[in-house]
BALUM-477955 format. One line per field, with one value per residue: x, y, z of N, C-alpha, C in turn; residue in one letter. Coordinates in Angstrom, 3 decimals. Example, Ala and Ser with C-alpha at 12.3 -4.5 7.8 and 13.67 -1.06 7.14 Angstrom:
n_px (13.190/12.850)
n_py (-5.690/-2.250)
n_pz (7.800/7.080)
ca_px (12.300/13.670)
ca_py (-4.500/-1.060)
ca_pz (7.800/7.140)
c_px (13.200/12.900)
c_py (-3.300/0.030)
c_pz (7.800/7.870)
residu (A/S)
This chain:
n_px (0.857/0.649/2.148/0.406/-2.067/-2.124/-2.231/-4.721/-6.336/-5.870/-6.964/-9.724/-10.359/-10.122/-12.185/-14.407/-14.221/-14.639/-17.261/-18.555/-18.225/-19.616/-22.179/-22.723/-22.705/-24.878/-26.982/-26.812/-27.417/-29.991/-31.259/-30.991/-32.384/-31.849/-32.207/-32.569/-30.170/-28.463/-29.284/-28.633/-25.882/-25.119/-25.907/-24.177/-21.684/-22.027/-22.050/-19.423/-18.066/-15.357/-13.644/-15.354/-15.316/-13.163/-14.074/-16.322/-15.162/-13.676/-15.723/-17.150/-15.249/-15.083/-17.709/-17.739/-15.902/-17.207/-19.495/-21.718/-24.419/-23.372/-24.710/-26.339/-24.608/-23.536/-25.693/-26.009/-23.636/-24.197/-26.171/-24.749/-22.546/-23.146/-23.350/-20.853/-18.556/-19.508/-19.619/-16.891/-15.768/-17.116/-16.267/-13.521/-13.652/-15.050/-13.306/-10.981/-12.035/-12.846/-10.375/-9.074/-10.621/-10.105/-7.335/-7.400/-8.734/-6.804/-4.484/-5.311/-6.645/-5.768/-3.400/-4.200/-6.090/-4.455/-3.000/-5.025/-5.674/-3.486/-4.000/-5.897/-5.471/-6.980/-8.700/-6.731/-5.587/-7.717/-7.918/-5.469/-5.798/-7.967/-6.780/-5.099/-6.813/-7.703/-8.298/-10.408/-12.389/-12.848/-13.735/-16.136/-17.678/-17.974/-19.604/-21.884/-24.980/-25.723/-23.683/-22.613/-21.271/-19.701/-19.055/-17.719/-15.304/-13.740/-13.722/-12.279/-9.833/-9.040/-8.332/-6.054/-5.915/-4.265/-3.279/-3.106/-4.644/-7.075/-7.631/-7.658/-9.717/-11.829/-12.973/-15.314/-17.272/-18.068/-20.299/-22.736/-22.300/-22.263/-24.884/-26.414/-25.384/-26.313/-29.084/-29.198/-28.425/-30.705/-32.232/-31.230/-30.867/-29.620/-31.473/-33.611/-33.199/-34.277/-36.791/-39.269/-38.354/-39.295/-38.597/-37.125/-37.877/-35.412/-33.758/-34.942/-34.483/-31.705/-31.409/-32.475/-30.629/-28.247/-29.078/-29.402/-26.757/-25.665/-26.997/-26.049/-23.347/-23.430/-24.201/-22.011/-19.744/-20.366/-20.354/-17.739/-16.056/-16.789/-15.811/-13.060/-12.566/-13.148/-11.146/-8.842/-9.164/-9.079/-6.442/-5.134/-5.858/-4.741/-2.032/-1.530/-1.761)
n_py (-1.199/2.140/5.337/7.500/6.205/5.213/7.601/8.570/6.540/6.866/9.402/8.975/7.167/8.846/10.594/8.860/8.169/10.677/11.182/9.142/9.909/12.356/11.455/9.787/11.689/13.248/11.422/11.046/13.621/13.782/12.045/13.286/15.867/18.824/21.647/21.294/20.085/22.153/24.160/22.911/22.691/25.405/26.116/24.516/25.622/28.156/27.597/27.009/29.297/31.597/29.968/29.013/30.427/29.445/26.848/27.416/28.467/26.248/24.334/25.680/25.636/22.851/22.410/23.882/22.472/20.044/20.528/21.473/23.678/26.968/29.237/28.812/28.601/31.111/32.804/31.863/32.817/35.518/35.459/34.470/36.226/38.825/41.685/42.977/41.406/38.907/39.100/39.441/37.002/35.174/35.913/35.362/32.590/31.581/32.311/30.857/28.247/28.176/28.492/26.156/24.188/25.006/24.444/21.692/20.990/21.965/20.392/17.757/17.384/19.128/18.418/16.313/17.643/19.493/17.780/16.896/19.282/19.719/18.345/19.879/22.720/25.107/25.269/25.329/27.787/29.459/28.876/29.876/32.557/33.289/33.012/35.218/37.268/36.591/37.619/39.502/37.857/35.934/37.650/38.718/36.392/35.635/37.630/37.092/35.385/33.067/31.318/28.434/28.461/26.500/24.540/26.100/26.665/24.355/24.197/26.484/25.699/23.885/25.395/27.779/29.932/31.959/31.342/33.644/35.563/34.281/34.231/36.989/37.824/36.699/38.488/39.286/37.866/39.215/41.224/39.629/37.907/39.648/40.566/38.202/37.660/39.879/39.450/37.165/38.287/39.583/37.782/37.698/35.900/32.638/30.690/31.488/30.666/29.412/30.337/32.308/35.502/38.851/41.102/44.279/47.316/48.370/46.118/44.589/46.301/46.168/43.506/43.547/45.245/43.726/41.643/42.985/43.781/41.229/40.332/42.137/41.489/38.873/39.196/40.724/39.011/36.929/38.171/39.090/36.792/35.557/37.415/37.257/34.593/34.611/36.342/34.898/32.595/33.733/34.635/32.189/30.981/32.848/32.526/30.123/30.567)
n_pz (0.000/-0.960/0.060/-0.274/-0.295/2.312/3.700/2.879/3.919/6.649/6.977/6.379/8.382/10.571/9.952/10.136/12.826/13.987/13.064/14.388/17.063/17.072/16.378/18.542/20.580/19.775/20.102/22.845/23.774/22.875/24.545/26.922/28.900/27.716/28.514/31.308/32.046/31.378/33.209/35.642/35.338/35.299/37.884/39.363/38.605/39.660/42.396/42.825/43.284/43.108/41.614/39.786/37.432/35.959/35.540/34.006/31.653/30.762/30.323/28.348/26.314/25.778/24.931/22.562/20.968/20.781/19.326/20.714/21.231/21.716/22.555/24.727/26.923/26.711/27.325/29.929/31.019/31.249/33.200/35.406/35.766/35.026/32.746/31.953/33.039/32.332/29.513/29.001/29.964/28.324/25.738/25.962/26.504/24.234/22.186/22.840/22.675/19.974/18.740/19.570/18.234/15.629/15.441/15.716/13.345/11.590/12.064/11.825/9.425/7.445/6.034/4.347/2.786/1.451/-0.198/-1.897/-3.136/-4.736/-7.010/-8.159/-9.391/-9.664/-7.433/-5.527/-6.019/-5.340/-2.626/-1.670/-2.343/-0.759/1.701/1.797/2.377/4.831/7.466/7.047/5.944/7.937/9.942/8.831/8.472/11.095/12.036/10.667/11.004/9.650/9.189/10.687/13.871/15.358/13.395/11.529/12.740/12.402/9.622/8.790/9.775/7.877/5.757/4.161/5.803/8.135/11.557/13.102/11.677/11.880/14.655/15.262/13.571/14.843/16.528/15.553/16.789/18.993/19.076/18.910/21.073/23.292/23.202/23.786/26.300/27.671/27.523/29.104/31.537/32.322/33.668/36.215/38.336/38.997/39.534/38.080/35.537/32.427/32.741/31.133/29.961/29.965/27.395/27.160/25.271/24.491/24.484/22.460/20.341/20.242/19.504/16.894/15.741/15.823/14.167/11.718/11.233/10.970/8.645/6.694/6.829/5.894/3.194/2.368/2.781/1.043/-1.525/-1.463/-1.248/-3.638/-5.508/-4.954/-5.632/-8.395/-9.305/-8.609/-10.199/-12.751/-12.803/-12.671/-15.097/-16.856/-16.325/-17.470/-20.129)
ca_px (0.000/1.468/2.073/-0.805/-3.195/-2.098/-2.688/-6.169/-6.959/-5.800/-7.926/-11.092/-10.533/-10.361/-13.530/-15.362/-14.159/-15.310/-18.697/-19.050/-18.293/-20.708/-23.435/-22.919/-23.056/-26.238/-27.898/-26.782/-28.145/-31.412/-31.782/-30.882/-33.168/-30.773/-32.411/-32.355/-28.731/-27.894/-29.573/-27.850/-24.483/-24.948/-26.002/-22.925/-20.642/-22.299/-21.684/-17.966/-17.505/-14.376/-13.092/-16.369/-14.951/-12.313/-14.951/-17.163/-14.346/-13.347/-16.951/-17.441/-14.301/-15.511/-18.955/-17.381/-15.243/-18.154/-20.655/-22.855/-24.751/-22.715/-25.514/-26.861/-23.586/-23.391/-26.780/-25.670/-22.590/-24.852/-26.862/-23.786/-21.527/-23.555/-23.044/-19.430/-17.708/-20.041/-19.152/-15.443/-15.508/-17.648/-15.376/-12.301/-13.963/-15.404/-12.098/-10.133/-12.684/-12.781/-8.974/-8.788/-11.250/-9.339/-6.068/-7.728/-8.953/-5.551/-3.485/-5.840/-7.211/-5.182/-2.429/-4.917/-6.691/-3.389/-2.701/-6.108/-5.626/-2.417/-4.594/-6.866/-4.812/-7.939/-9.103/-5.536/-5.449/-8.774/-7.546/-4.384/-6.338/-8.793/-5.871/-4.565/-7.840/-8.227/-8.869/-11.695/-13.366/-13.203/-14.518/-17.475/-18.426/-18.308/-20.713/-23.066/-25.613/-26.039/-22.543/-22.592/-20.047/-18.874/-18.556/-16.817/-13.996/-13.005/-13.576/-11.153/-8.609/-8.675/-7.928/-4.732/-6.017/-3.283/-3.820/-3.196/-5.817/-8.264/-7.881/-8.024/-11.014/-12.868/-13.615/-16.661/-18.216/-18.371/-21.660/-23.724/-22.036/-22.698/-26.351/-26.925/-25.012/-27.240/-30.377/-29.051/-28.337/-32.045/-32.791/-30.835/-30.595/-29.463/-32.714/-34.591/-32.858/-35.338/-38.052/-39.391/-38.027/-39.831/-37.519/-37.434/-37.718/-33.979/-33.220/-35.459/-33.769/-30.356/-31.536/-32.635/-29.358/-27.324/-29.588/-29.095/-25.314/-25.455/-27.472/-25.097/-22.107/-23.688/-24.129/-20.647/-18.805/-20.711/-19.828/-16.291/-15.428/-17.033/-14.863/-11.723/-12.496/-13.069/-9.813/-7.867/-9.343/-8.585/-4.967/-4.699/-6.027/-3.781/-0.683/-1.392/-1.701)
ca_py (0.000/3.323/6.369/8.280/5.384/5.187/8.916/8.615/5.624/7.526/10.514/8.469/6.610/9.985/11.087/7.913/8.317/11.937/11.005/8.289/10.706/13.324/10.700/9.373/12.881/13.640/10.474/11.332/14.866/13.520/11.343/14.175/17.095/19.806/22.812/20.914/19.902/23.504/24.824/22.270/23.060/26.784/26.110/23.934/26.624/29.234/27.147/26.899/30.590/32.219/28.969/28.709/31.075/28.491/25.759/27.949/28.575/24.881/23.738/26.383/25.102/21.495/22.530/24.363/21.379/18.938/21.000/21.797/25.100/27.830/30.373/28.478/28.990/32.559/33.344/31.519/33.726/36.759/35.209/34.263/37.255/40.150/42.051/43.253/40.247/37.817/39.283/39.200/35.571/34.479/36.184/34.587/31.164/31.243/32.445/29.695/27.061/28.251/28.275/24.729/23.466/25.400/23.708/20.286/20.921/22.232/19.337/16.427/17.271/20.056/17.737/15.580/18.645/20.032/16.776/16.907/20.537/19.642/17.805/20.853/24.026/26.200/25.361/25.706/29.234/30.096/28.712/30.811/33.919/33.496/33.154/36.586/38.132/35.766/38.392/40.076/36.793/35.391/38.687/38.806/35.167/35.640/38.562/36.545/34.313/31.877/30.402/27.766/28.793/25.337/23.919/27.034/26.557/23.266/24.512/27.403/24.949/23.159/26.357/28.382/31.100/31.879/31.326/35.036/36.169/33.611/34.686/38.403/37.928/36.185/39.591/39.409/37.182/40.047/41.797/38.620/37.399/40.658/40.590/37.048/37.846/40.865/38.777/36.311/39.104/40.013/36.802/38.195/34.837/31.341/29.933/31.952/30.127/28.640/31.054/33.330/36.853/39.919/41.941/45.697/47.843/48.532/44.798/44.237/47.133/45.610/42.276/43.914/45.837/42.624/40.924/43.786/43.641/39.877/40.251/42.871/40.716/37.712/39.670/41.179/37.893/36.180/38.914/39.220/35.517/35.361/38.263/36.703/33.356/34.965/36.907/33.808/31.754/34.502/34.617/30.838/30.797/33.726/31.983/28.959/31.016)
ca_pz (0.000/-1.096/1.103/-0.501/0.128/3.767/4.157/2.665/4.873/7.956/6.976/6.449/9.717/11.446/9.651/10.708/14.280/14.312/12.853/15.465/18.283/16.923/16.433/19.930/21.350/19.400/20.750/24.282/24.007/22.623/25.707/28.076/28.814/27.634/29.393/32.703/32.192/31.324/34.478/36.693/35.126/35.743/39.344/39.862/38.420/40.605/43.736/42.921/43.669/42.218/40.688/38.790/36.166/35.235/35.111/32.937/30.434/30.318/29.788/27.087/25.332/25.413/24.163/21.219/20.242/20.607/18.559/21.573/21.027/22.690/23.016/26.048/27.892/26.620/28.155/31.303/31.470/31.652/34.468/36.480/35.976/34.598/31.364/31.682/33.269/31.537/28.135/28.978/30.107/27.150/24.599/26.197/26.374/22.846/21.370/23.132/22.118/18.515/18.356/19.763/17.128/14.435/15.441/15.446/11.906/10.888/12.211/11.516/8.074/6.480/5.176/3.303/1.898/0.600/-1.224/-2.872/-3.887/-5.719/-8.237/-8.645/-9.277/-9.536/-6.027/-4.779/-6.201/-4.540/-1.222/-1.396/-2.429/0.434/2.839/1.814/2.969/5.910/8.578/6.651/5.724/9.249/10.634/8.249/8.752/12.526/12.206/9.998/11.776/8.862/9.198/11.992/14.608/15.693/12.171/10.865/13.373/11.757/8.198/8.637/10.026/6.662/4.733/4.339/6.683/9.212/12.921/13.560/11.040/12.406/16.030/15.221/12.923/15.738/17.268/14.995/17.674/20.156/19.147/19.235/22.421/24.265/23.192/24.524/27.706/28.226/27.698/30.275/32.750/32.703/34.601/37.529/39.304/38.348/39.717/37.095/34.228/31.804/32.865/30.097/30.402/29.114/26.892/27.051/23.900/24.198/24.151/21.141/19.369/20.129/18.719/15.491/15.303/15.568/12.991/10.527/11.016/10.467/7.263/5.853/6.796/5.033/1.810/2.097/2.670/-0.169/-2.671/-1.312/-1.602/-5.072/-6.250/-4.764/-6.410/-9.817/-9.566/-8.533/-11.377/-13.909/-12.765/-12.977/-16.539/-17.540/-16.159/-18.353/-21.530)
c_px (0.893/1.242/0.788/-2.031/-3.282/-2.613/-4.197/-6.902/-6.981/-6.831/-9.350/-11.380/-10.819/-11.763/-14.581/-15.396/-14.883/-16.813/-19.311/-19.205/-19.455/-22.065/-23.748/-23.328/-24.488/-27.278/-27.981/-27.581/-29.648/-32.059/-31.777/-31.745/-32.188/-31.001/-32.165/-30.864/-28.022/-28.085/-28.738/-26.370/-24.210/-25.014/-24.714/-21.781/-20.801/-21.867/-20.176/-17.311/-16.524/-13.815/-14.106/-16.062/-14.110/-13.160/-15.821/-16.395/-14.015/-14.565/-17.313/-16.519/-14.733/-16.782/-18.669/-16.785/-16.232/-19.458/-21.900/-23.152/-24.183/-23.590/-26.120/-25.880/-23.367/-24.453/-26.488/-24.584/-23.156/-25.551/-25.864/-22.951/-21.932/-23.036/-21.541/-18.569/-18.199/-19.568/-17.664/-15.136/-15.984/-16.736/-14.079/-12.557/-14.250/-14.190/-11.165/-10.718/-12.609/-11.365/-8.593/-9.365/-10.520/-8.054/-6.295/-7.957/-7.676/-4.616/-3.995/-6.318/-6.501/-4.202/-3.095/-5.545/-5.654/-3.032/-3.767/-6.060/-4.528/-2.935/-5.587/-6.305/-5.788/-8.374/-7.925/-5.330/-6.483/-8.426/-6.466/-4.886/-7.178/-7.904/-5.314/-5.537/-8.481/-8.914/-10.262/-12.763/-13.805/-14.095/-15.960/-18.308/-18.796/-19.493/-22.015/-23.661/-25.841/-24.890/-22.443/-21.239/-19.146/-18.261/-17.508/-15.411/-13.143/-12.746/-12.391/-9.825/-8.126/-8.264/-6.520/-4.770/-5.059/-3.968/-4.026/-4.428/-7.101/-8.618/-8.332/-9.416/-12.161/-13.498/-15.022/-17.714/-18.743/-19.798/-22.727/-23.552/-22.551/-24.225/-26.922/-26.563/-25.975/-28.619/-30.328/-29.034/-29.710/-32.691/-32.450/-30.459/-30.531/-30.753/-33.765/-34.287/-33.987/-36.692/-38.128/-39.163/-38.595/-38.693/-37.988/-37.316/-36.256/-33.345/-33.674/-34.763/-32.351/-30.371/-31.638/-31.350/-28.357/-27.760/-29.262/-27.609/-25.008/-25.873/-26.491/-23.782/-22.255/-23.572/-22.690/-19.686/-19.095/-20.134/-18.305/-15.575/-15.621/-16.041/-13.445/-11.542/-12.368/-11.695/-8.758/-7.951/-8.831/-7.076/-4.423/-4.768/-4.990/-2.367/-0.450/-1.240/-0.294)
c_py (1.249/4.327/7.177/7.513/5.306/6.503/9.036/7.730/6.240/8.634/9.996/7.775/7.717/10.552/10.185/8.010/9.580/11.833/10.149/9.056/11.691/12.631/10.271/10.535/13.312/12.731/10.763/12.588/14.684/12.868/12.230/15.413/18.257/21.036/22.501/20.740/21.247/24.221/24.236/22.620/24.476/26.890/25.576/24.939/27.753/28.866/27.029/28.203/31.109/31.230/28.576/29.317/30.120/27.348/26.197/27.986/27.187/24.215/24.378/25.856/23.725/21.523/22.956/23.244/20.271/19.345/21.218/23.286/26.002/28.935/30.095/28.908/30.496/33.258/33.077/32.412/35.052/36.620/35.162/35.493/38.657/40.486/42.188/42.001/39.037/37.894/38.976/37.712/34.788/34.681/35.396/33.103/30.772/31.342/31.262/28.424/27.018/27.979/26.806/23.902/23.755/24.583/22.220/20.081/21.089/21.032/17.951/16.291/18.121/19.368/17.003/16.549/19.211/19.051/16.744/18.163/20.530/19.125/18.780/22.268/25.191/26.381/25.748/27.217/29.987/30.034/29.712/32.250/34.260/33.733/34.564/37.567/37.436/36.537/38.912/38.997/36.176/36.382/38.725/37.560/35.067/36.579/38.000/35.388/33.028/30.873/29.760/27.909/27.578/24.680/24.794/26.962/25.502/23.566/25.439/26.703/24.194/24.087/26.884/29.613/30.931/31.900/32.750/35.715/35.578/34.136/36.138/38.592/37.460/37.268/39.837/38.706/38.109/40.609/40.794/38.080/38.363/40.695/39.440/37.124/38.815/40.250/37.863/37.097/39.570/39.051/37.183/37.130/33.506/30.532/30.312/31.451/29.262/29.296/32.117/34.715/37.872/40.842/43.386/46.145/48.015/47.201/44.357/45.030/46.598/44.335/42.578/44.503/44.744/41.828/41.667/43.689/42.270/39.723/40.941/42.109/39.501/38.089/40.028/40.016/37.057/36.858/38.956/37.944/35.215/36.161/37.713/35.442/33.650/35.504/35.811/32.900/32.434/34.490/33.246/30.566/31.607/33.160/30.780/29.368/31.494)
c_pz (0.000/0.025/0.986/-0.026/1.644/4.347/4.024/3.668/6.271/8.057/7.157/7.767/10.729/11.233/10.292/12.228/14.723/14.163/13.963/16.771/18.235/17.023/17.863/20.814/21.063/20.064/22.252/24.611/23.801/23.838/26.956/27.856/28.888/28.513/30.863/32.990/32.232/32.656/35.610/36.577/35.611/37.273/39.961/39.745/39.436/42.027/43.921/43.353/42.637/41.200/39.613/37.438/35.313/34.702/33.943/31.617/29.879/29.681/28.456/25.978/24.854/24.570/22.724/20.377/19.896/19.919/19.425/21.432/22.124/23.240/24.388/27.138/27.880/27.462/29.633/31.869/31.928/32.984/35.620/36.800/35.545/33.205/31.122/31.824/32.477/30.096/28.024/29.036/28.890/25.942/24.746/25.937/24.931/21.928/21.581/22.529/20.603/18.021/18.496/18.621/15.812/14.332/15.201/13.950/11.115/10.924/11.830/10.075/7.028/5.524/4.027/2.305/0.943/-0.520/-2.308/-3.744/-4.941/-7.058/-8.868/-8.458/-9.080/-8.079/-5.139/-4.848/-5.367/-3.060/-0.825/-1.401/-1.211/1.654/2.945/2.465/4.171/7.012/8.233/6.514/7.055/10.001/10.138/8.543/10.230/12.804/11.635/10.788/10.981/8.819/10.583/12.678/14.814/14.462/11.503/11.450/12.683/10.277/7.973/8.897/8.806/5.519/5.030/5.245/7.856/10.573/13.435/12.997/11.600/13.793/16.046/14.614/13.802/16.602/16.725/15.843/18.767/20.171/19.550/20.648/23.480/24.343/24.012/26.002/28.382/28.475/28.924/31.569/33.225/33.690/36.036/38.536/38.560/38.443/38.693/35.690/33.704/31.907/31.782/30.671/29.419/28.692/26.747/25.603/23.516/23.793/22.762/20.045/19.148/19.308/17.230/14.920/14.942/14.337/11.703/10.196/10.423/9.020/6.312/5.727/5.887/3.559/1.444/1.900/1.430/-1.408/-2.658/-1.746/-3.089/-5.907/-6.151/-5.611/-7.906/-10.175/-9.579/-9.757/-12.634/-13.968/-13.102/-14.481/-17.301/-17.445/-17.062/-19.807/-21.912)
residu (M/G/R/L/Q/L/T/K/L/K/F/W/L/Q/V/L/L/G/M/G/L/V/T/G/L/A/I/A/L/H/E/V/H/L/P/M/L/W/Q/R/T/M/L/W/I/N/H/L/G/A/T/G/V/I/A/F/I/V/I/Y/N/L/A/T/I/L/F/I/P/G/F/L/L/T/V/G/G/G/V/L/Y/G/V/F/W/G/S/L/Y/V/V/I/A/S/T/L/G/A/T/A/A/F/L/I/G/R/H/F/T/R/G/W/V/C/Q/Q/L/Q/E/H/P/K/F/Q/A/I/D/A/A/V/A/K/E/G/F/K/I/V/L/L/T/R/L/S/P/I/F/P/F/N/L/L/N/Y/V/F/G/M/T/C/V/S/S/R/A/Y/I/L/G/S/I/G/M/I/P/G/S/V/L/Y/V/Y/I/G/S/L/A/G/D/V/A/A/L/G/M/P/Q/A/M/S/P/Q/T/Q/M/A/Q/W/F/V/K/I/I/G/F/L/A/T/V/A/V/T/L/Y/I/T/R/I/A/K/T/A/L/S/Q/T/V/A/S/R/D)
């Protein structure tokens, strides 16, 4: 068996293992009452006192890597720590979690992707072109609500986007994070988690503001990547002539 075949076999074994873990997690979550688990986790963190911050960040990291919806923990951060500290802890936790998932994607799948791109110069050119504008693309996709946060972490790890551009571009998570933290802070008490909270006109206005930013970012990143791809393809064709 050749080296290339061994590499492909290793890659697909990793894919199957990952799919198995995700499937198992999905089944486990289906059997567990997620809101109840969320409330109990927040209560446990709250009882830890000062060390609860570390537990909160670690749990947020694991949730990000395992595709568990982060907005639940983001809201919980607002309940536990208020708007300012909650936003700070959530941004730190989500950035660390996103970076961990990015590095997993980079080190476990990037090598195989590069080998495949060698057979397709056009896609290789697009990948390289996207990497040059990595910060802007990561920033815009983080602002857009249609790009799934957890999945995007791994996808960027498989591209040529640099770690620096990826981490800096992740500041696009801040507006949405602050909004959910603020909504969580309205509960005022961990015991009130899961109870419906009436939103003030200011909160509703903030929600619409974030949605508008997300919509504009979605349009911008779509047009931006399309333009970059067309330019890269044109240069590839011109270099062959």
